[in-house]
C-alpha positions as CSV (number, residue, x, y, z in Angstrom):
1,M,8.8,-28.6,-0.3
2,A,12.5,-28.3,-0.9
3,D,14.0,-27.8,2.5
4,L,17.3,-25.8,2.6
5,G,17.1,-25.3,6.3
6,I,15.4,-21.9,5.9
7,A,12.1,-23.0,7.4
8,R,14.1,-24.8,10.4
9,L,15.6,-22.1,12.4
10,N,17.9,-22.5,15.2
11,N,18.5,-19.8,17.7
12,K,21.8,-18.9,16.1
13,D,19.9,-18.1,12.7
14,S,17.8,-15.2,14.0
15,D,18.4,-12.2,16.3
16,A,17.6,-12.0,19.8
17,N,14.0,-11.2,19.4
18,G,13.3,-14.0,17.0
19,T,13.2,-12.0,13.8
20,L,14.6,-13.5,10.5
21,T,16.5,-10.9,8.6
22,R,18.0,-10.8,4.9
23,A,21.4,-11.4,6.4
24,D,20.1,-14.7,8.2
25,L,18.6,-15.9,5.0
26,A,21.9,-15.1,3.1
27,D,23.8,-16.8,5.8
28,V,21.7,-20.1,5.3
29,V,22.1,-20.0,1.5
30,H,26.0,-19.6,2.1
31,R,26.0,-22.6,4.5
32,K,23.7,-24.8,2.6
33,L,24.5,-24.1,-1.0
34,G,28.2,-23.2,-0.6
35,L,27.9,-19.9,-2.4
36,S,30.2,-17.2,-1.3
37,R,28.6,-14.5,1.1
38,A,28.2,-11.9,-1.5
39,E,26.7,-14.4,-3.9
40,S,24.2,-15.6,-1.2
41,A,23.3,-11.9,-0.3
42,G,22.9,-11.1,-4.0
43,L,20.7,-14.2,-4.4
44,V,18.5,-13.2,-1.6
45,E,18.3,-9.6,-2.9
46,R,17.2,-10.7,-6.4
47,V,14.5,-12.9,-5.1
48,L,13.1,-10.2,-2.9
49,H,13.6,-7.7,-5.8
50,H,11.5,-10.0,-8.1
51,M,8.8,-10.5,-5.4
52,C,8.5,-6.6,-4.7
53,N,8.5,-5.9,-8.6
54,A,5.6,-8.4,-9.2
55,L,3.6,-6.9,-6.2
56,S,4.1,-3.4,-7.5
57,E,2.8,-4.3,-10.8
58,G,-0.4,-5.5,-9.3
59,K,0.5,-9.3,-9.2
60,N,-0.1,-11.7,-6.3
61,V,3.1,-13.6,-5.3
62,K,2.6,-17.3,-4.4
63,V,5.4,-19.5,-3.0
64,S,4.4,-23.1,-2.9
65,G,4.4,-24.5,0.5
66,F,4.8,-21.1,2.1
67,G,1.9,-18.9,1.4
68,T,0.5,-16.2,-1.0
69,F,1.0,-12.3,-0.8
70,I,-2.2,-11.1,-2.0
71,L,-3.0,-7.5,-3.2
72,R,-6.6,-6.0,-2.6
73,D,-8.1,-2.8,-3.5
74,K,-10.0,-1.2,-0.7
75,G,-12.7,1.5,-1.7
76,Q,-13.3,4.8,0.1
77,R,-15.2,4.8,3.2
78,I,-16.0,6.8,6.2
79,G,-14.0,6.4,9.3
80,R,-14.5,8.0,12.6
81,N,-11.8,9.6,15.0
82,P,-12.4,7.5,18.2
83,K,-11.2,10.4,20.5
84,T,-13.5,13.2,19.0
85,G,-16.2,11.2,17.2
86,V,-15.7,13.3,13.9
87,E,-16.2,11.4,10.8
88,V,-13.5,11.4,8.1
89,P,-13.2,10.0,4.7
90,I,-10.6,7.3,4.2
91,A,-9.3,7.5,0.7
92,P,-9.2,4.3,-1.5
93,R,-5.9,2.4,-1.3
94,R,-4.3,-0.9,-2.2
95,V,-3.2,-3.2,0.6
96,M,-1.2,-6.5,0.8
97,T,-2.1,-9.4,2.8
98,F,-0.4,-12.6,3.5
99,R,-2.1,-16.0,3.6
100,A,-0.1,-18.8,4.8
101,S,-0.4,-22.3,2.9
102,Q,-1.9,-25.2,4.6
103,I,1.7,-26.8,5.0
104,M,2.8,-23.7,6.6
105,R,-0.1,-23.4,9.1
106,D,0.3,-27.2,10.0
107,R,4.0,-26.5,10.8
108,I,3.2,-23.3,12.9
109,A,0.4,-25.2,14.7
110,K,2.9,-28.2,15.7
111,G,5.6,-25.6,17.0
């Protein structure tokens, strides 16, 4: 996997609660590739835009060495209100899940 430093985060690359943001990604692209800040932000936005469009069109998105965003259609089912016990129908819907690649799982396990 090509490593641009995105997967190796320092404390300065994320906010106080450990969340990686679009701005953090754009900053890494800016520092590692030497693009302007505007070009870096635009690049990150375009990549995310293409991923969102593919998912909205019903396609799965696989990023080699990272993981796969998988769409799944769930059928209608009967649910139960835990407080009252009343049964209610839950409408069919499409959900997205993420499955990390083996490389990512190994890196997470190592810490």
